[in-house]
Each structure stands twice: as C-alpha cells, then as structure tokens.
Residue, then its C-alpha position, 0 to 999 in steps of 0.5 A: l840589862i837583865d838587872a833592870i827587869e822587874s822580876d823576883l827571878s835571878t838573872d839565870e832564872i830569867l835566861q832559863y825561862a826565856d830559853e824554855i819558852h823559845e824551845s817549846i813555843y809551838d807546844i805552848i800555843a797548840g796546848g792552849r797554855v799561853n795564859t800560863i806564860d809571864t808575857d810581861l817578863l817576855k815583853q821586858l826581855y823583848h824591849g831589852e833586846i830592842k834597846i841593845v839593837d838601838a844602841y848598835i844602830k846609833q853607833i852605825v849612824d854616828a860613824v857614817n857621813l849622812d851627807e854621803t850615806i843612806v841608812v835604811i833600817t827595817g824589821d821583817h816581823g813583829e811578835f805576839f805576846g799573848e794577843y789572840g792566845l798566841l806567842g811568836h810571829q809565824v802564826l797569824g798575819r795581824d798588825e802585831s806581826t806585820h807592822v814593823p819599823l822603817v827608819v831612813a837616815g841620810l835621805d832628804v825627803d819626807i815620807d809619810t810614816s803612817s803609810i802602808v809600805q812593803h819592803i820592795d817599795i824601799m828598794r824601788t824608792y831608793f833606785e828611782y831617787n838615785n836615778i839607778q836603772f833597773g829591770q823589772l822591779q815591783g813596788v811603788n816609789l814612796l816619794k810619788e805614790e801611796r799604797e792602798h793595801a799590802i800583801t803579807e806572806w805566811h809560810a805555813a804551807r811551805d813548812l807543811i810541804y817540807q814536813g811532808y817531804e821529810e816524812n817521806k824522803s822517797s818522794a821527789p821534792v816539790s817544785g814549781 
C-alpha cells in the first residue's frame, strides 16, 4: 500500500512522518503551521487506510447471509486536511468532520442517502423495522421521517473540565 503512495520518501520516512504529525498535531494547529504539512501525503495515507478497511468490510459482507443478517457500517467522524487551517477531527463541527458514511446491507428498504441522519436514528429504524419493543429511544425512523437538522457534539468542554481536574487533583471531580 505505501509503495503506491506518490512520494519521494521511503516507506520508513512516510511512516515516521505520519507518526510525527500524529504526535504533534495540536501543536502544529496551535502554532499556525498547518501550511507546512504535506496534506497530500496525509490524504494518501488516509485513503490507504480506507482501502484496507473496505477490504475487511467486503470479507465480512461476503461471509454472512444477507437474507438473515443486517450489516450497518458508519463512521463517528471525518477529518480535516488543512481546511480552515486545521488538521484532525476534534476541532470544529463542519461537514469535513461530521459528514460520515452510512452503509446498510441486508435490509430491503430504500433510504435517501442525501438525508440528514444521526446515529440514534439507525438504532430506532432497526428496532421499528424488526418490531422490537423499546423504551425511551430518541431518533427518527428513517423509513418514515426525515430530519431537518442534526446535532453534533464537540467535547472540548469535557476535555477542559478533565484538564482542570488533573491540574488540581485535590478538587472534587465535576459531576452532574
């Protein structure tokens, strides 16, 4: 896979570069140095990871009987590759970080792939489709409803609370 990456760097240099970026990503962003990163190389590595995952997903789907099994695959976040001067995914709620794949196999329904969907909608749709009784479950049934908007969560506040707790362990942990 790495041999297919278009770069003058050796395999070891590419892997070392990726590790260095991973370890110092927040310092790079905070220092305004995103423009010094080879985002094309990072995108190639990212797409390579996606190809590997796709191959594993194909093995799973090929191994099951889709008449008896429903396979749902989704992601939890996307990535920034220099857009808005950012790298990574924990920094801003924009399409680059919130628009994720949703693939459903083994379910004989047609879901509009351009619809706004939240992960909780997948569970509600599955339960209702299979007549499974459930208590209080939020979300919409994607077979019957469409969302007008979605909510995304950015956990910086949680991280700041945790950081404050770590800096002053004599304080009681935040609760509630």
